[in-house]
C-alpha positions in Angstrom: 110.0 -24.6 81.6 107.8 -21.8 79.7 105.9 -19.3 81.8 103.6 -16.4 80.8 103.9 -13.2 82.3 101.1 -10.2 81.8 102.8 -7.2 81.0 101.5 -3.7 80.4 103.7 -2.3 77.5 105.6 0.6 78.0 108.1 0.6 75.1 107.8 -0.6 71.6 110.8 0.8 69.6 113.1 0.3 66.8 116.1 -1.9 67.1 118.5 -3.2 64.6 116.7 -5.6 62.6 113.6 -5.5 64.4 112.0 -4.4 67.5 112.5 -3.8 71.2 109.5 -4.5 73.3 109.3 -3.7 77.1 107.1 -3.7 79.9 106.3 -4.4 83.7 104.8 -7.3 84.8 101.2 -6.4 86.3 101.5 -8.6 89.4 105.1 -7.6 90.3 105.9 -4.3 88.8 109.1 -5.7 87.7 110.7 -5.1 84.1 110.4 -7.5 81.3 112.0 -7.2 78.0 111.2 -10.2 75.7 114.2 -11.0 73.7 115.1 -13.5 71.0 118.0 -15.9 70.7 119.6 -13.6 67.9 122.9 -12.2 68.8 121.1 -8.6 69.0 118.0 -9.9 70.7 115.9 -7.8 68.6 112.1 -9.2 67.7 110.8 -9.7 64.3 107.0 -8.4 63.7 105.7 -12.2 63.4 107.3 -13.1 67.0 105.7 -10.0 69.0 102.5 -9.5 67.0 99.1 -10.6 68.4 95.3 -10.7 68.2 95.1 -10.5 64.2 98.5 -9.1 63.7 98.5 -6.3 66.3 101.8 -4.4 67.3 102.1 -3.8 71.0 100.8 -0.2 71.8 101.7 1.5 75.1 99.6 0.6 77.8 98.4 -2.7 76.1 98.3 -5.7 78.8 99.6 -8.8 77.2 100.3 -12.1 78.0 103.8 -12.8 76.9 104.9 -16.6 76.7 108.8 -17.1 77.8 111.3 -19.7 78.3 113.8 -18.2 81.0 115.5 -15.0 82.3 118.6 -14.3 80.3 120.1 -11.1 82.0 122.7 -9.6 80.0 125.2 -7.2 81.9 123.0 -4.4 83.4 120.1 -5.4 81.1 118.8 -7.5 83.8 115.2 -7.4 82.5 115.6 -9.7 79.6 113.5 -12.8 79.2 113.9 -15.2 76.2 110.8 -15.6 74.4 108.8 -19.0 73.8 107.5 -19.3 70.2 103.9 -19.1 71.1 101.6 -16.3 69.8 100.9 -13.2 72.5 97.7 -12.8 73.7 96.1 -9.2 74.4 94.5 -8.5 77.2 92.9 -5.0 77.3 94.3 -1.7 78.1 95.8 -0.2 81.2 93.7 3.0 82.0 95.4 6.4 82.6 94.4 6.2 86.3 96.4 3.3 87.0 99.5 4.4 85.4 101.2 5.9 88.4 101.4 2.8 90.3 104.1 1.6 88.0 106.3 4.8 87.8 109.8 4.3 88.7 111.4 7.2 90.9 115.2 6.4 90.8 117.7 9.0 92.2 119.2 9.6 89.0 118.4 7.8 85.4 122.0 6.8 84.8 125.9 7.7 85.8 125.5 10.7 83.6 129.1 10.9 82.5 129.0 10.2 78.7 126.9 11.3 75.9 126.8 10.5 72.1 127.9 12.8 69.1 124.9 14.7 67.3 123.1 16.1 70.4 123.2 13.4 73.0 123.1 14.3 76.6 124.0 11.5 79.2 122.5 9.1 76.7 125.1 6.3 77.0 127.8 5.0 79.4 131.0 2.7 79.1 130.7 -1.3 79.9 132.5 -0.7 82.9 130.2 1.9 84.3 127.1 0.0 83.0 128.5 -2.7 85.2 127.4 -1.0 88.4 123.8 -0.9 87.6 121.2 -3.8 87.8 118.8 -2.2 85.5 118.5 -0.4 82.2 114.9 0.7 82.0 112.9 3.4 83.8 109.5 4.8 83.4 109.4 8.3 84.8 107.1 11.0 84.8 108.0 14.5 82.9 105.7 17.6 82.6 107.8 19.0 79.7 109.7 17.2 76.9 111.1 19.1 73.8 111.4 17.0 70.6 114.4 18.1 68.6 114.1 17.0 64.9 117.4 17.0 63.1 119.2 15.0 60.5 122.3 13.2 60.0 123.9 11.7 56.9 125.7 8.3 56.7 126.9 6.8 53.6 125.6 9.5 51.5 122.1 9.2 52.6 120.6 11.8 54.9 117.6 10.8 57.2 115.8 12.7 59.9 116.6 12.1 63.8 114.4 12.6 66.5 115.5 13.4 70.2 113.7 14.2 73.4 115.2 16.8 75.6 114.0 16.4 79.2 114.9 17.2 82.8 114.8 14.9 85.7 116.0 15.9 89.0 117.6 19.0 87.7 119.8 17.3 85.2 119.1 17.7 81.1 119.0 14.7 79.3 118.8 14.2 75.4 117.6 10.8 74.2 117.1 9.3 71.0 113.5 8.7 70.2 113.2 5.4 68.8 109.4 5.1 69.3 107.7 4.2 66.0 104.5 6.3 66.9 106.4 9.3 68.2 108.5 9.5 65.1 105.7 9.3 63.0 104.0 12.2 64.7 107.4 14.2 64.0 108.0 13.2 60.3 106.4 16.0 58.6 108.2 18.5 60.9 110.8 20.8 59.8 114.3 20.7 61.5 114.4 22.4 64.8 112.8 22.0 68.2 109.3 21.2 68.8 107.7 21.3 72.4 
């Protein structure tokens, strides 16, 4: 049976073939990641747009129609979308943001890193199986954005990484948020704070 969750959007990022949207249920504070029934679970623009083809922005309050919870390994936050249009319900104020912050002891297992500058940005399926979450909203005073490039199949494209510390551990994650990437797309390679 379909149900509606009002979420505050905390993630709108690129995902293979589409986008990944995630936020917290305003009533329970639990993470909700709406997903499609496609193999990689990405959402198309027409599945997540609302109010005159608006794309979710960070802090937007959105009523999302869902069918059922579909946890996938440590991605316990996944819910299959219903084919109804999402409805915008305003924007969360900056003053109300703190109530949704997560404070985990550490972000992940801190054992594996990807090539190309990643620091503790991945983990094996065996290690991931020990976790019951895949999302966290944390507060950082300093974030360094590193603009680089990579070549794949003869094509060079810009890369963006966010470097920060959480509880004295340094992390470097790929930035997949389109708004953040657009802000740095005209920057030269190198670090920008």
